[in-house]
BAFI-3210 file (N, C-alpha, C; in Angstrom, 3 decimals, decimal comma, padded with zeros to 6 digits):
// residues 118
n [1|2|3|4|5|6|7|8|9|10|11|12|13|14|15|16|17|18|19|20|21|22|23|24|25|26|27|28|29|30|31|32|33|34|35|36|37|38|39|40|41|42|43|44|45|46|47|48|49|50|51|52|53|54|55|56|57|58|59|60|61|62|63|64|65|66|67|68|69|70|71|72|73|74|75|76|77|78|79|80|81|82|83|84|85|86|87|88|89|90|91|92|93|94|95|96|97|98|99|100|101|102|103|104|105|106|107|108|109|110|111|112|113|114|115|116|117|118]
n.u [043,647|042,632|039,329|038,679|036,861|034,139|034,590|036,952|037,852|036,975|036,456|038,019|038,109|040,362|041,467|044,035|044,802|047,006|048,432|050,611|053,679|055,753|057,094|056,893|055,638|052,844|050,601|049,247|047,767|049,592|050,387|047,828|046,754|048,386|047,597|045,065|045,274|046,401|045,056|042,952|044,169|045,500|048,632|051,535|053,296|051,350|050,191|051,889|052,479|049,890|050,065|052,126|054,736|057,792|059,004|060,550|060,493|057,250|057,956|059,332|057,926|055,907|057,275|057,304|054,833|053,864|052,159|050,305|049,743|050,487|053,167|054,011|056,413|057,493|056,882|055,126|053,330|053,194|053,636|052,710|050,432|048,530|045,957|045,990|043,614|043,489|044,922|042,960|040,621|042,089|042,521|039,837|039,230|040,772|039,785|036,843|037,548|038,423|036,075|034,305|035,885|035,468|032,992|031,971|033,750|032,128|030,267|031,590|033,119|031,725|031,269|033,328|033,700|031,850|032,794|035,587|034,308|032,898]
n.v [-029,524|-029,158|-028,469|-025,595|-026,342|-024,908|-024,803|-024,784|-022,347|-020,536|-017,090|-016,637|-014,688|-014,536|-014,196|-012,618|-012,005|-010,645|-010,058|-007,639|-007,225|-004,726|-004,668|-007,239|-010,736|-011,476|-012,770|-014,862|-016,414|-018,706|-019,236|-019,585|-021,654|-023,530|-022,812|-023,531|-026,609|-027,320|-027,062|-028,847|-030,996|-032,082|-032,315|-030,791|-032,564|-033,941|-031,615|-030,515|-032,344|-032,550|-030,070|-030,115|-029,533|-028,667|-030,411|-028,405|-025,846|-025,259|-025,450|-022,925|-021,000|-021,795|-020,686|-018,047|-017,694|-017,704|-017,507|-018,263|-021,215|-024,179|-026,372|-030,082|-031,850|-035,287|-037,604|-039,523|-040,432|-038,920|-036,575|-033,621|-030,518|-027,960|-024,986|-022,570|-020,600|-017,869|-018,437|-019,444|-018,048|-015,934|-017,327|-017,535|-014,967|-013,729|-015,630|-014,669|-012,156|-012,700|-013,762|-011,583|-009,682|-010,586|-010,223|-008,182|-007,309|-007,994|-006,708|-005,444|-007,268|-008,473|-006,925|-006,523|-009,154|-009,096|-007,517|-008,440|-010,757|-013,179]
n.w [-047,664|-044,493|-042,769|-040,562|-037,874|-036,439|-033,369|-033,550|-034,560|-033,552|-032,126|-028,562|-025,345|-022,576|-019,682|-017,847|-014,705|-012,398|-009,309|-008,327|-005,975|-004,994|-008,003|-007,919|-008,930|-007,333|-006,843|-009,624|-012,763|-012,606|-010,366|-009,347|-009,778|-008,750|-006,131|-006,036|-007,447|-004,897|-002,907|-003,689|-003,852|-001,171|-001,957|-002,441|-004,275|-005,642|-007,158|-008,555|-010,641|-011,817|-013,264|-015,015|-013,912|-012,497|-009,359|-008,157|-009,200|-008,263|-005,393|-005,172|-005,772|-003,888|-001,629|-001,592|-001,078|001,481|004,148|002,655|002,544|003,542|004,749|005,252|006,382|005,199|003,454|001,163|002,906|005,281|004,741|003,088|001,697|002,307|002,006|003,625|005,648|005,297|003,057|001,606|001,214|000,081|-002,817|-003,271|-003,237|-005,436|-007,888|-008,062|-008,624|-011,332|-012,255|-012,062|-013,809|-016,301|-016,426|-016,359|-019,020|-020,495|-022,445|-024,140|-024,795|-026,714|-028,810|-029,697|-030,498|-032,750|-034,357|-035,065|-036,507|-035,570]
ca.u [043,988|041,593|038,499|038,410|035,316|033,425|034,861|038,519|037,996|036,036|037,201|037,490|039,079|041,145|041,934|044,915|045,336|048,265|048,539|051,943|053,821|056,905|057,597|057,032|053,722|052,102|049,215|048,629|047,451|050,189|050,474|046,538|046,189|049,017|046,921|043,982|045,475|047,115|043,522|041,885|044,948|046,586|049,921|052,486|053,735|050,382|049,289|053,103|052,342|048,608|050,347|053,263|055,734|058,422|058,473|061,727|059,703|056,888|058,106|060,012|056,548|055,190|058,182|056,914|053,362|054,147|051,220|048,573|050,105|051,350|053,418|054,709|057,329|057,645|057,218|053,829|052,052|052,981|053,548|051,276|050,430|047,272|046,177|045,375|042,617|044,393|045,315|041,638|040,108|042,795|042,287|038,364|038,867|041,349|038,870|035,648|037,739|038,165|034,584|034,077|036,495|034,723|031,372|032,282|033,810|031,073|029,494|033,027|033,685|030,597|031,489|035,056|033,486|031,071|033,915|036,236|033,476|033,306]
ca.v [-028,820|-030,093|-027,205|-025,680|-026,844|-023,935|-024,249|-024,350|-020,649|-019,228|-016,167|-016,408|-013,695|-015,220|-012,403|-013,097|-011,348|-010,688|-008,997|-007,045|-006,240|-004,698|-005,212|-009,144|-011,244|-012,095|-014,110|-014,355|-017,589|-019,890|-019,660|-019,367|-022,486|-024,059|-023,200|-024,630|-027,682|-027,976|-027,414|-029,988|-032,499|-031,898|-032,328|-030,310|-033,323|-034,028|-030,354|-030,043|-033,320|-031,927|-028,629|-030,480|-028,195|-029,341|-029,656|-027,327|-024,739|-025,133|-025,306|-022,247|-020,346|-021,810|-019,785|-016,539|-017,312|-019,085|-016,932|-018,873|-022,562|-024,504|-027,844|-030,708|-033,212|-036,804|-038,540|-039,911|-040,933|-038,690|-035,403|-032,370|-029,383|-027,576|-023,676|-021,804|-019,710|-016,733|-018,778|-020,231|-016,646|-015,526|-017,766|-017,643|-013,793|-013,831|-016,547|-013,780|-010,969|-012,909|-013,617|-009,982|-008,707|-011,146|-010,189|-006,331|-006,874|-008,763|-006,051|-004,756|-008,651|-008,899|-006,015|-006,857|-010,174|-008,505|-006,103|-009,524|-011,402|-014,301]
ca.w [-046,115|-043,241|-042,884|-039,091|-037,291|-035,487|-032,130|-033,608|-035,251|-032,398|-031,012|-027,045|-024,578|-021,599|-018,538|-016,576|-013,523|-011,881|-008,344|-008,275|-005,246|-005,328|-009,174|-008,498|-008,938|-005,717|-007,086|-010,770|-013,167|-012,379|-008,721|-008,750|-010,284|-008,317|-004,348|-006,133|-006,929|-003,528|-001,902|-004,309|-003,437|-000,396|-002,023|-003,534|-005,531|-006,825|-007,817|-009,724|-011,831|-012,337|-013,766|-015,386|-013,267|-011,395|-007,610|-007,423|-009,775|-007,544|-004,175|-005,094|-005,779|-002,416|-000,376|-002,129|-000,972|002,888|004,611|001,873|002,412|004,864|003,901|006,444|005,478|005,346|002,303|000,592|003,549|006,001|004,395|002,487|001,890|002,461|002,050|005,382|005,744|004,476|001,437|000,966|001,099|-001,099|-003,602|-003,495|-004,022|-006,870|-008,719|-007,647|-009,435|-012,792|-012,563|-012,014|-014,682|-016,965|-016,291|-016,824|-020,280|-021,738|-023,835|-025,116|-025,819|-027,631|-029,906|-030,585|-031,372|-033,838|-035,218|-035,779|-037,500|-034,852]
c.u [042,630|040,548|038,603|036,919|035,100|034,335|036,393|038,820|037,637|036,892|036,832|038,524|039,300|041,735|043,100|045,508|046,231|048,303|050,229|051,798|054,997|057,788|057,609|055,488|053,711|051,447|049,229|048,349|048,239|050,385|049,018|046,228|047,403|048,377|045,714|043,919|046,175|045,640|042,499|042,648|045,243|047,844|050,003|053,031|052,737|049,901|050,725|053,139|051,532|049,151|051,539|054,477|056,181|058,460|059,581|060,844|058,396|056,887|059,148|058,964|056,026|055,741|058,055|055,094|053,295|052,547|049,684|048,862|050,765|051,679|054,130|054,978|057,329|057,125|055,613|052,446|051,726|053,292|052,314|051,424|048,750|047,352|045,539|044,315|042,647|044,432|043,856|040,943|040,988|042,420|040,744|038,288|039,551|040,126|037,210|036,048|038,152|037,206|033,696|034,420|035,846|033,040|031,357|032,573|033,172|030,395|030,631|033,256|032,722|030,587|032,524|034,430|032,683|032,104|035,127|035,552|033,162|031,118]
c.v [-029,176|-028,356|-027,380|-025,755|-025,522|-023,493|-024,004|-022,708|-019,850|-018,709|-016,504|-015,396|-014,851|-014,082|-013,309|-011,985|-011,246|-009,613|-009,015|-006,651|-006,153|-005,049|-006,572|-009,228|-012,016|-012,803|-013,742|-016,434|-018,792|-020,113|-019,989|-021,308|-023,670|-024,472|-024,153|-026,205|-028,628|-028,121|-028,614|-031,158|-032,826|-032,275|-031,873|-030,905|-033,455|-032,985|-030,166|-030,737|-033,069|-030,510|-028,986|-029,650|-028,858|-029,033|-028,806|-026,183|-024,309|-024,959|-023,843|-020,585|-020,474|-021,009|-018,406|-016,270|-018,013|-018,575|-017,766|-020,597|-022,909|-025,908|-028,684|-031,733|-034,745|-037,514|-038,762|-040,220|-040,166|-036,641|-034,686|-031,351|-028,984|-025,899|-023,355|-021,150|-018,830|-017,256|-019,453|-019,050|-015,767|-016,085|-017,630|-016,205|-013,549|-014,833|-015,143|-012,621|-011,389|-013,062|-012,265|-009,330|-009,734|-010,524|-008,811|-006,026|-007,577|-007,840|-005,359|-006,018|-009,061|-008,219|-006,050|-008,148|-009,692|-008,064|-006,754|-010,875|-012,988|-014,536]
c.w [-045,523|-042,870|-041,337|-038,497|-036,315|-034,174|-032,484|-034,209|-034,730|-031,713|-029,202|-026,315|-022,990|-020,959|-017,756|-015,979|-013,260|-010,831|-008,307|-006,701|-005,300|-006,713|-009,267|-008,474|-008,026|-005,967|-008,841|-011,371|-012,633|-010,699|-008,561|-008,951|-009,664|-006,710|-004,810|-006,635|-005,751|-002,865|-002,564|-003,968|-002,194|-000,387|-002,925|-004,498|-006,643|-007,462|-009,057|-010,903|-012,547|-013,368|-014,852|-014,870|-012,388|-009,982|-007,228|-007,566|-008,155|-005,853|-004,518|-004,985|-004,381|-001,686|-000,793|-001,571|000,549|003,583|003,884|002,005|003,196|004,370|005,288|005,757|005,699|004,469|001,685|001,388|005,200|005,933|003,312|002,508|001,506|002,433|003,455|004,777|005,314|002,665|000,438|000,463|-000,023|-002,863|-004,010|-004,056|-005,261|-007,854|-008,870|-008,771|-010,983|-013,118|-013,246|-013,417|-015,977|-017,722|-016,933|-018,197|-020,857|-023,150|-024,844|-026,211|-026,890|-028,494|-030,612|-031,070|-032,717|-034,954|-036,179|-036,530|-036,956|-034,569]
res [m|k|a|k|s|k|s|e|d|s|l|s|v|h|l|r|l|r|i|v|r|r|e|k|i|a|l|g|p|g|k|v|e|l|l|a|l|i|e|e|t|g|s|l|s|k|a|t|k|g|m|g|m|s|y|m|k|a|w|s|l|i|q|t|m|k|p|l|v|e|t|s|r|g|g|q|n|r|g|g|a|k|l|t|e|t|g|r|k|a|l|a|l|y|q|k|m|q|r|d|c|l|r|a|s|q|v|s|w|k|q|l|q|q|l|l|g|d]
***
């Protein structure tokens, strides 16, 4: 049996924020990752490949986030996707909320690590 390395056996915390509207997720980890990859690549197709997500699944998510993303048809050379100004602000605020939550939980997280023996 192979011994676990320190990094394989270490505890870590993963916060998963979800912004909910009328019992549906308006923004959550998957949608935010999709937004970030669209911002980075300028392409819904490239973003889906980066996530290992089907294009149709991503397209349906985009439809729920219309004010955040602009798409243009036209294939590889003419089409694309980009975040609107509102989309860039929403992405930045969500990411800031994640950082703020991690920062706010640091004292409790250190106590929990000690309690669990890491």
